[in-house]
C-alpha positions in Angstrom: 36.0 9.1 -23.5 34.3 12.6 -24.2 36.4 15.6 -23.7 35.9 17.3 -20.3 34.5 20.7 -20.7 35.2 23.6 -18.2 32.2 25.7 -17.8 31.6 28.6 -16.1 29.8 27.6 -12.2 28.6 29.7 -9.1 29.0 28.7 -5.2 25.1 28.2 -5.4 23.4 27.2 -2.2 23.2 23.9 0.1 19.5 23.9 -0.2 16.9 22.8 -1.6 18.7 19.4 -2.6 18.5 18.2 -5.9 18.3 20.1 -8.8 16.5 23.1 -9.0 15.7 25.4 -12.1 14.8 29.0 -10.7 14.1 30.4 -14.1 17.8 31.7 -15.2 19.3 28.4 -14.2 19.9 25.5 -12.3 21.4 24.8 -8.4 22.9 21.8 -7.8 22.9 20.3 -4.2 24.0 16.9 -3.1 24.7 15.4 0.2 27.5 13.4 1.2 29.5 13.3 4.2 33.0 11.5 3.2 33.2 12.4 -0.4 36.3 14.3 -1.4 34.9 15.6 -4.7 31.7 15.9 -6.5 31.2 16.3 -10.4 27.8 17.0 -12.5 27.8 15.6 -15.7 25.4 17.1 -18.4 24.5 14.7 -21.2 23.0 15.4 -24.9 18.9 14.6 -25.1 19.4 11.0 -26.0 21.4 10.7 -22.9 24.1 8.9 -25.1 26.7 11.5 -24.8 28.5 13.5 -21.9 29.0 16.7 -22.9 30.7 18.4 -19.4 31.5 17.2 -16.3 31.8 20.1 -13.9 33.2 20.0 -10.0 30.9 21.3 -7.8 32.4 24.2 -5.9 31.3 23.8 -2.4 30.9 22.3 0.6 28.5 23.2 3.3 27.3 21.3 6.1 28.2 18.3 4.4 26.1 19.2 1.3 28.1 20.0 -2.2 26.5 22.4 -4.3 27.0 24.7 -7.3 24.7 26.8 -9.6 24.9 26.9 -13.2 23.2 29.6 -14.6 22.2 28.0 -18.3 21.3 24.5 -17.4 17.8 24.6 -18.1 14.6 22.0 -17.7 15.0 19.1 -19.8 18.8 18.7 -19.5 20.1 15.5 -18.6 22.2 14.8 -16.0 24.0 12.5 -13.1 26.7 12.9 -10.5 30.3 11.1 -10.7 31.5 11.4 -6.8 34.9 11.1 -5.6 36.4 9.7 -2.4 38.0 6.4 -1.0 37.0 2.9 -1.9 37.6 0.7 1.3 34.5 -1.9 1.4 36.0 -2.8 4.9 35.6 0.5 6.4 32.0 1.5 4.8 33.1 3.5 1.7 32.7 2.6 -1.9 33.2 5.6 -3.9 34.2 4.8 -7.7 33.9 8.3 -10.0 34.2 5.7 -12.8 30.2 5.0 -12.1 27.2 7.6 -12.8 25.2 8.1 -10.3 21.7 9.2 -10.0 20.6 11.9 -8.0 18.4 10.6 -4.8 16.3 14.2 -5.7 15.8 13.9 -8.7 12.2 14.8 -10.0 12.4 12.6 -13.5 14.3 10.2 -15.2 14.8 9.4 -18.8 15.9 6.1 -20.1 16.1 2.7 -18.3 18.9 0.7 -16.6 20.5 -1.7 -18.8 22.5 -4.3 -17.1 26.3 -4.6 -17.7 28.9 -5.5 -15.5 30.3 -2.0 -15.7 27.3 -0.9 -13.2 29.2 -2.4 -10.5 32.1 -0.6 -8.3 33.7 -4.0 -7.9 34.9 -6.3 -11.0 32.9 -9.1 -11.2 34.9 -12.2 -11.3 37.3 -10.9 -9.6 39.8 -12.9 -7.0 39.0 -10.3 -4.6 35.3 -9.6 -5.1 33.5 -6.7 -3.6 37.1 -5.6 -2.6 38.3 -5.0 -6.3 37.9 -1.7 -7.9 36.0 -1.5 -11.3 37.5 1.2 -13.6 35.0 1.0 -16.5 32.6 3.8 -17.2 28.5 2.6 -16.1 27.5 5.8 -18.3 26.1 4.4 -20.8 24.1 2.0 -19.2 22.4 4.7 -16.8 19.1 5.8 -16.7 19.8 9.8 -16.6 18.1 12.2 -13.9 16.4 15.3 -15.7 16.1 18.8 -15.0 12.0 19.4 -14.1 9.8 22.8 -14.3 7.4 21.9 -11.7 4.6 24.9 -12.8 1.1 22.9 -13.3 -2.3 24.2 -13.8 -4.1 22.7 -11.2 -7.2 24.7 -12.0 -9.9 24.1 -9.3 -8.6 20.7 -8.6 -8.5 20.1 -4.9 -8.2 17.1 -2.8 -11.1 15.9 -1.2 -10.0 14.9 2.3 -12.1 12.1 3.0 -12.5 11.5 6.7 -11.3 8.4 7.8 -14.1 7.0 9.7 -15.5 7.6 5.7 -12.5 5.9 3.9 -12.4 2.6 2.0 -9.2 2.0 0.5 -9.0 0.4 -3.1 -5.6 -1.4 -3.8 -4.6 -1.3 -7.5 -1.5 -1.4 -9.9 -1.2 1.2 -12.4 -0.4 -0.5 -15.2 -2.5 -3.9 -14.4 -5.8 -2.2 -13.9 -5.6 -0.8 -17.5 -3.9 -3.0 -19.6 -7.0 -4.9 -20.6 -9.9 -2.3 -20.2 -11.6 -1.7 -23.6 -12.3 1.4 -22.7 -8.6 2.7 -22.3 -6.9 3.4 -25.6 -4.1 1.6 -26.9 -1.7 3.5 -26.4 -2.7 4.9 -23.0 -3.2 1.3 -21.4 -0.8 0.7 -18.5 -0.2 4.5 -17.6 -1.3 6.9 -15.3 -3.2 8.8 -18.1 -4.9 5.5 -18.6 -6.1 5.5 -14.9 -7.4 8.6 -15.5 -9.4 7.5 -18.2 -13.5 8.5 -17.4 -14.5 4.8 -18.0 -12.1 3.7 -15.3 -12.8 6.4 -13.0 -16.5 5.7 -13.3 -16.1 2.4 -12.3 -13.7 2.8 -8.8 -16.0 5.7 -7.9 -19.8 4.2 -8.2 -18.0 1.1 -6.0 -18.4 3.4 -3.4 -15.1 3.5 -2.5 -13.1 6.3 -1.5 -9.2 6.2 -1.7 -7.1 4.7 -4.2 -4.2 3.1 -3.3 -1.5 2.5 -5.6 1.3 0.0 -5.7 5.2 1.9 -6.0 5.3 4.7 -8.4 8.7 5.7 -7.7 11.3 5.1 -10.2 12.3 1.8 -9.7 14.6 -0.7 -11.7 14.0 -4.6 -12.8 16.2 -7.0 -11.3 18.7 -8.3 -13.7 18.0 -12.4 -12.3 14.3 -11.7 -13.1 15.1 -10.3 -16.3 17.3 -13.3 -17.2 14.4 -15.7 -16.6 12.0 -13.5 -19.0 10.2 -12.2 -15.8 10.2 -8.5 -14.3 9.8 -6.7 -11.1 5.8 -5.9 -11.7 5.1 -4.9 -8.4 8.2 -2.4 -8.1 9.0 -2.8 -4.6 12.9 -2.0 -5.9 12.9 1.9 -5.7 16.1 3.9 -6.6 14.3 7.7 -6.9 11.9 8.6 -4.4 11.2 12.2 -5.8 10.1 10.9 -9.3 7.5 9.1 -10.9 8.9 5.6 -13.0 8.6 6.7 -17.0 7.5 3.6 -17.8 4.0 4.3 -16.2 3.9 7.5 -18.4 2.1 6.7 -21.8 4.6 9.8 -22.5 7.9 9.4 -20.8 9.0 12.9 -21.4 5.8 14.1 -19.6 5.9 11.5 -16.6 5.5 14.3 -14.0 2.7 16.1 -15.5 1.2 13.0 -16.4 1.0 11.9 -12.9 -0.8 15.0 -11.9 -3.2 15.0 -14.4 -4.3 11.9 -13.1 -4.3 13.1 -9.4 -6.4 16.0 -11.1 -8.6 13.4 -12.6 -9.2 11.1 -9.6 -9.7 14.5 -7.2 -12.2 15.8 -9.3 -14.4 12.4 -8.8 -14.0 12.6 -5.3 -10.8 10.1 -5.2 -8.0 10.2 -2.8 -4.8 9.2 -4.0 -2.4 6.8 -1.9 0.7 5.7 -2.9 2.5 2.6 -1.2 6.2 4.1 -0.8 9.4 2.1 -0.3 11.6 3.7 1.6 13.0 0.6 3.8 15.5 -0.4 0.9 16.8 0.6 -2.3 17.6 -1.3 -5.4 21.2 -1.7 -4.8 21.4 -4.8 -2.8 24.4 -5.8 -0.5 28.1 -5.7 -1.1 27.6 -7.3 -4.1 25.1 -5.3 -5.7 25.6 -2.6 -8.4 26.6 1.1 -7.7 24.1 3.2 -9.0 23.1 5.9 -6.8 23.0 6.1 -2.6 25.9 3.3 -2.5 28.4 5.5 -4.9 27.2 8.8 -3.0 28.0 7.6 0.5 27.7 4.4 1.2 28.6 4.9 5.0 25.6 7.0 5.7 22.6 6.0 3.5 23.1 2.8 4.5 22.9 0.5 7.8 26.4 -1.3 7.8 27.0 -4.4 10.3 28.9 -2.2 13.4 31.8 -4.3 13.5 32.0 -5.3 9.6 31.2 -2.3 7.4 31.9 -4.4 4.6 28.1 -6.2 4.9 24.6 -4.7 5.6 22.5 -5.0 7.6 19.3 -6.7 5.7 16.1 -6.4 8.1 14.2 -6.0 4.9 15.0 -9.3 3.1 16.4 -7.6 0.4 20.0 -7.3 0.6 20.5 -4.1 2.2 18.4 -1.5 4.8 18.1 2.0 4.2 19.8 4.1 7.6 16.9 6.1 8.9 19.1 7.1 11.8 21.2 9.1 10.0 19.6 13.1 10.0 20.4 13.6 6.3 18.6 9.9 5.2 15.4 11.2 7.1 15.5 14.6 5.8 15.3 12.8 2.1 12.3 10.7 3.1 10.4 13.4 4.8 11.5 15.7 1.8 10.1 13.2 -0.6 7.0 12.7 1.4 6.3 16.3 1.6 7.1 16.8 -2.3 4.5 14.1 -3.1 2.0 16.2 -1.0 2.8 19.7 -2.0 3.9 19.6 -5.4 2.3 16.3 -6.7 -0.9 17.0 -4.5 -1.4 12.9 -3.2 -3.4 12.2 0.0 -1.5 10.1 2.0 0.9 7.1 2.1 1.5 3.2 2.9 5.1 2.3 4.1 6.1 -0.8 2.8 7.8 -2.6 5.5 7.2 0.1 8.0 8.6 -1.3 11.1 12.0 -0.4 9.1 11.1 3.0 9.2 10.8 3.1 13.2 14.2 1.4 13.6 17.0 2.7 15.8 20.0 1.0 16.3 18.4 -1.0 19.3 15.6 -2.1 17.1 12.1 -1.0 16.7 11.1 2.0 18.5 7.8 3.9 18.2 9.4 7.1 19.5 12.2 6.9 16.5 13.6 9.7 14.9 11.7 9.2 11.6 8.5 8.9 13.2 9.1 12.2 15.8 9.7 13.9 12.3 6.5 12.8 10.7 4.4 13.3 14.2 5.5 16.9 14.8 5.3 17.8 10.6 2.4 20.2 9.6 2.3 18.9 6.1 2.5 15.2 7.0 0.1 15.6 9.9 -2.4 16.2 7.1 -2.5 13.5 5.2 -2.8 9.4 5.8 -0.2 7.5 7.1 -0.7 3.9 7.1 2.7 1.4 8.2 2.8 -2.1 7.2 3.7 -2.9 10.4 6.4 -5.9 10.2 9.8 -6.4 8.6 12.1 -9.5 8.5 14.3 -8.0 11.3 14.5 -9.1 14.9 11.1 -7.9 16.7 10.2 -7.0 13.2 5.9 -7.7 13.6 4.8 -5.0 15.3 1.3 -4.5 14.5 -0.6 -1.9 16.9 3.0 -0.8 18.0 2.8 2.3 15.9 2.1 5.9 17.7 -1.3 7.5 17.4 -2.0 9.3 14.0 -1.1 6.2 12.5 -3.2 3.4 10.7 -1.6 0.0 10.2 -2.7 -3.0 7.9 -3.9 -5.9 10.1 -3.4 -9.1 9.3 -4.9 -10.8 12.0 -8.2 -9.4 10.8 -7.1 -11.0 7.4 -6.0 -14.5 8.9 -9.2 -14.6 11.1 -11.2 -14.2 8.6 -10.1 -16.5 6.4 -10.3 -19.1 9.4 -13.8 -18.2 10.3 -15.4 -18.7 6.5 -13.0 -21.9 6.0 -14.6 -23.6 9.4 -11.2 -23.3 11.3 -12.2 -20.6 14.0 -14.9 -20.1 16.7 -16.9 -17.0 16.9 -15.0 -15.7 19.7 -11.8 -15.1 17.8 -13.6 -13.3 15.2 -15.6 -11.0 17.4 -12.6 -8.7 18.2 -11.6 -8.3 14.7 -15.5 -6.8 14.0 -15.1 -4.3 16.6 -11.5 -2.6 14.8 -9.5 -4.6 17.2 -10.0 -3.0 20.2 -7.6 -5.2 22.1 -4.7 -4.1 19.8 -5.6 -0.4 19.0 -7.2 1.1 21.6 -4.8 3.0 23.5 -3.5 6.5 23.5 -6.6 7.5 22.3 -6.3 5.8 18.9 -9.1 5.6 16.6 -11.0 2.2 15.0 -10.1 3.7 11.9 -6.1 2.9 12.9 -7.1 -1.0 11.6 -6.7 -1.3 8.0 -8.9 -4.4 7.7 -7.9 -6.3 4.7 -9.3 -10.0 3.6 -6.6 -10.0 0.3 -3.9 -7.4 -1.0 -1.2 -7.7 -3.7 0.7 -10.3 -2.1 -1.3 -13.5 -1.9 -4.4 -15.1 -3.3 -6.9 -13.2 -4.6 -10.4 -13.4 -3.3 -11.9 -15.8 -5.8 -8.4 -17.8 -5.2 -9.0 -18.2 -1.9 -12.2 -19.9 -2.4 -10.9 -21.9 -5.4 -7.6 -23.2 -4.5 -6.0 -24.9 -1.1 -2.3 -24.8 -2.3 -0.2 -22.1 -4.3 0.0 -22.6 -7.9 3.2 -20.3 -8.6 5.1 -22.4 -11.1 5.1 -19.4 -13.6 7.6 -18.0 -11.1 10.2 -20.1 -12.3 10.9 -21.4 -8.8 9.3 -24.8 -9.1 6.6 -23.5 -6.4 8.6 -22.7 -4.0 8.2 -18.9 -3.5 5.0 -17.6 -2.1 3.3 -18.4 1.1 2.1 -22.0 1.8 -0.1 -20.4 4.3 -2.9 -19.3 3.0 -5.8 -20.5 4.9 -7.8 -20.9 2.0 -10.8 -23.5 1.0 -11.0 -24.4 -2.5 -14.6 -25.7 -1.3 -14.0 -29.4 -2.2 -12.2 -29.0 -5.6 -9.0 -27.7 -6.4 -9.2 -24.9 -9.5 -11.8 -23.8 -11.6 -14.7 -26.2 -11.9 -18.6 -26.3 -13.5 -20.0 -28.0 -10.6 -23.0 -25.8 -9.8 -23.2 -26.9 -6.0 -19.4 -25.7 -5.9 -19.7 -22.4 -7.8 -22.7 -21.6 -5.6 -20.8 -22.1 -2.6 -17.5 -20.3 -3.7 -19.8 -17.1 -4.9 -21.5 -17.2 -1.4 -17.9 -17.4 0.7 -16.8 -14.6 -1.3 -19.9 -12.3 -0.7 -19.0 -13.4 2.9 -15.9 -12.4 2.8 -16.6 -9.0 1.6 -19.3 -8.5 4.2 -17.3 -9.5 6.8 -14.6 -7.0 5.7 -17.1 -4.0 4.9 -19.6 -4.3 7.9 -16.4 -4.3 10.4 -15.1 -1.3 12.2 -12.1 -0.3 11.2 -10.9 1.1 7.9 -11.3 -1.7 4.7 -9.2 -2.3 1.9 -10.8 -3.9 -1.2 -8.2 -5.5 -3.7 -9.0 -4.2 -7.2 -10.6 -7.2 -9.4 -12.1 -8.6 -6.0 -15.4 -7.1 -6.7 -15.9 -9.1 -9.6 -13.8 -12.2 -8.9 -10.6 -11.7 -10.8 -8.3 -14.9 -10.5 -4.7 -15.2 -10.5 -4.8 -18.5 -11.4 -3.9 -19.6 -7.9 -0.6 -17.7 -7.9 -0.3 -16.0 -4.4 3.0 -14.6 -5.5 2.4 -12.6 -8.5 5.3 -10.0 -8.3 7.0 -11.1 -11.5 4.4 -11.8 -13.7 3.5 -8.6 -15.8 1.2 -10.4 -17.9 -2.7 -11.5 -17.9 -1.8 -13.4 -14.5 -1.7 -10.1 -13.0 -3.6 -7.7 -15.5 -7.1 -7.2 -14.4 -9.8 -9.0 -16.6 -12.6 -6.8 -17.3 -14.3 -9.7 -19.4 -16.4 -10.5 -15.9 -19.9 -11.3 -17.6 -23.0 -11.5 -15.5 -21.4 -13.3 -12.5 -18.8 -10.2 -12.1 -21.5 -8.0 -12.8 -24.0 -9.3 -10.0 -20.9 -9.2 -7.5 -20.1 -5.7 -8.2 -23.9 -5.1 -7.6 -23.4 -6.8 -4.1 -20.1 -4.6 -3.0 -22.3 -1.2 -4.1 -24.5 -2.6 -1.4 -22.1 -3.3 0.9 -20.3 0.5 0.5 -24.0 2.2 0.6 -24.6 0.4 3.7 -21.5 1.5 5.3 -21.9 5.0 4.1 -25.7 5.2 5.1 -25.4 3.5 8.7 -23.3 5.5 10.6 -23.9 3.0 13.3 -21.3 0.9 11.1 -18.1 3.8 11.0 -18.4 4.7 15.3 -15.2 7.0 15.9 -15.4 4.8 19.3 -14.4 1.5 19.6 -17.0 -0.7 20.6 -16.4 -2.9 23.8 -19.6 -4.6 24.8 -19.7 -2.8 28.5 -23.0 -1.6 30.0 -23.1 2.1 30.4 -24.8 2.3 33.5 -25.6 6.5 32.8 -27.2 5.7 29.5 -28.8 1.6 30.1 -27.4 0.5 26.9 -24.3 -1.6 25.5 -22.7 -0.7 22.1 -22.6 -3.9 20.9 -24.1 -7.2 22.5 -23.1 -10.5 21.1 -26.5 -12.6 20.1 -26.3 -16.7 20.3 -29.2 -18.2 18.2 -31.6 -18.1 20.8 -31.9 -14.4 20.4 -30.5 -14.0 23.5 -27.4 -12.8 24.6 -24.4 -14.9 24.8 -23.8 -17.0 27.8 -20.0 -17.5 28.8 -20.7 -21.3 28.0 -21.1 -20.4 24.4 -17.7 -18.6 24.1 -16.1 -21.3 25.4 -17.5 -23.9 22.6 -14.8 -23.9 20.0 -17.4 -25.7 17.6 -19.9 -22.5 17.7 -20.0 -20.9 14.5 -23.5 -18.9 14.6 -23.4 -15.6 16.1 -25.2 -11.8 16.1 -23.5 -8.5 16.5 -26.1 -6.3 17.6 -24.9 -2.5 17.6 -27.0 -0.4 19.4 -28.3 3.0 17.8 -29.0 4.0 21.4 -25.0 4.2 22.4 -23.1 6.6 23.4 -21.5 7.9 19.9 -19.0 10.2 20.9 -17.0 11.7 24.1 -20.2 13.8 25.0 -22.6 11.7 27.7 -25.7 11.3 25.6 -27.6 8.6 23.7 -27.2 8.3 20.0 -29.8 8.1 17.5 -28.3 5.8 14.7 -30.3 2.9 13.7 -29.5 -0.3 15.3 -28.1 -2.8 13.3 -27.9 -6.8 13.7 -25.4 -8.7 11.9 -25.6 -12.5 12.1 -22.4 -14.6 10.9 -22.9 -18.2 10.3 -19.8 -20.4 9.4 -21.7 -23.6 10.3 -22.2 -25.9 7.1 -25.8 -26.2 7.8 -28.9 -24.2 8.4 -29.4 -22.0 11.4 -32.9 -21.3 13.0 -32.1 -18.0 14.3 -34.4 -16.1 16.5 -34.2 -12.1 16.1 -33.8 -10.5 19.7 -37.0 -8.9 21.4 -36.6 -5.0 21.4 -38.6 -2.6 23.4 -41.5 -0.9 21.3 -42.8 -3.8 19.5 -40.0 -3.5 16.7 -39.8 -5.0 13.7 -36.6 -6.0 11.7 -36.1 -5.2 7.9 -33.7 -7.6 6.3 -31.0 -5.3 4.3 -28.4 -8.4 3.1 -28.3 -12.2 2.7 -25.5 -13.5 1.0 -27.1 -16.7 0.2 -30.0 -14.4 -1.7 -27.8 -11.6 -3.1 -30.3 -9.9 -5.2 -32.9 -9.8 -2.2 -34.7 -6.0 -2.4 -34.4 -5.7 1.5 -37.8 -4.9 2.2 -38.9 -7.8 4.0 -39.7 -7.4 7.4 -39.4 -10.0 10.5 -41.0 -9.7 14.1 -38.6 -9.6 16.9 -38.9 -12.9 18.1 -39.5 -14.3 15.1 -37.3 -17.4 13.6 -35.0 -16.7 10.7 -33.7 -19.6 8.5 -30.2 -18.5 8.2 -28.3 -20.7 5.5 -25.1 -22.3 6.2 -22.2 -20.1 5.7 -23.5 -17.1 5.2 -24.5 -13.6 6.3 -27.2 -11.2 7.3 -27.7 -7.8 8.0 -31.3 -6.7 9.8 -31.9 -3.0 10.6 -34.3 -2.3 13.6 -37.2 -0.4 12.7 -39.4 1.1 15.7 -40.6 4.5 16.9 -37.1 5.0 18.8 -35.2 3.8 15.9 -37.2 5.4 12.5 -34.8 4.8 9.1 
């Protein structure tokens, strides 16, 4: 073992947590309520040799701290934490294991799986109750002392209003690995995503906010590596303050490279949203490794079984659950969020398994300590907060249950839209989803933007695959196609997988356009999955979490078909941008405003009249119109609006429907803007009110009302 060298150390401060360089030295501060001693270990530049091991001298309010006057940025370090090894009491201290600082701003190296990374001896008769004395340092990544200075120049957040927001979910690595304009050495990196041509494509689509799958430092699961696979999505976080160095073209500049990317996206008017995983860590259950939190203070950082503290509560389905009820753990998470806003300039967060963060001892509580902490925070109050409102624990499904100020992924929109277009749902099920699911979100002053509508996301089929496959095809994952959901609500249009049949191809393309139109014309906040705009496929794999290859990587060789679809998406986002009636800040209710004599939305049948009750009861009714009246009151001020009125017709019936365009006062005409059966329609054709339009089977149409009262 390397000789332990004594070194001068000062008392330092208990705050801020982590390793903080002040220009002359570095303050180290680590929370552990149950430790008996903490040592900071300094390593050489390669991370291979431990040079010094220094005991932190002070313990203040459960924070261990000390100041080293000559430690500068670039220094590699880790911790060894002493205390009881008593798993049955919830304690798993083992100073033989090098531990990562939860507040580390950067990391160097990668985890090499070895039995020494476990606090117990694998294969021992006592299992995790045994104690392993091997040193894990040579197999561990190291933390890096950082200098946070960065010249942001004139770069500023675009601060996109919620009503104009369109999310674009993508993966840093997969989005650029095959992009022809990205230099080979930059592919798969933050720098690659910042490439001019990449940003130009995103901007031209009309989306506003790039939502990145996890970029926090994470580790690959050993069982996946053994099968030649990897944790591609990155939902296995271990460092909540550090960008993962594998996404940096220059790992030694990972922090600066991330900031360069944010700056470039901001300069293009695009927001940056991070998908964050604060619900669990990569340390797994009682048989998992000791890499950080488990060895720092297992009983504080994790939710343990109340009567059997050797075991972990597993509401996440990943082996452990972070203990957000513990004040210092709440502080760590909120410190992390503020760091990414203040220091890294991100614009918001999507919280994976967000229900976990709102759990207290008795389950989900929308007045939980964490939600209260976020709700009153002046920094977090200025960014976008989006919950994935479910987890694997009891009462874990909480769509609509988060407090005001939060948006939520709305899987009811996804499921209903898919069912409607495959002919398995009547009109009555789709109409509330088109109105931002007011039946779920319209309470406590929440706004339509609280419903984040999506058809596809990273988890599940791509849009192309929804109309190409009835069944999942996950054989490449090595689990005999048993992984991933079998409930895809997809329809292959008559043929499983790719085909050259022109009728099937035409139907699939129209169904893709129908789903895109439903997404981008509905009230709420739309989210588009990257690559769906040109028909990306994952070859039927609906669970590509472990596929860091062509299955997951975006293929930019999409040809004319892809270019046509991109143009269609651009038309839809332009409609949303140019017609305020599509993004109002009040829920559409369909009730008559007696004072103004107008309804905000009226549901129209094929006869061109408001649908009677009998139509709603008809489960075979598949064609209807959504008439959004621009005269309806747009805000809380009681006055008529002056937006242009739109009629959107949805027909999931397999056959043509003669649809009479509704009458309107003022001798108005209707201008056709979109017909998914004629994707390149110029949008200039006019039709008289009362005139019948032949609506193709399985299609969406958009008409704008022209009259003296509603001028373009």
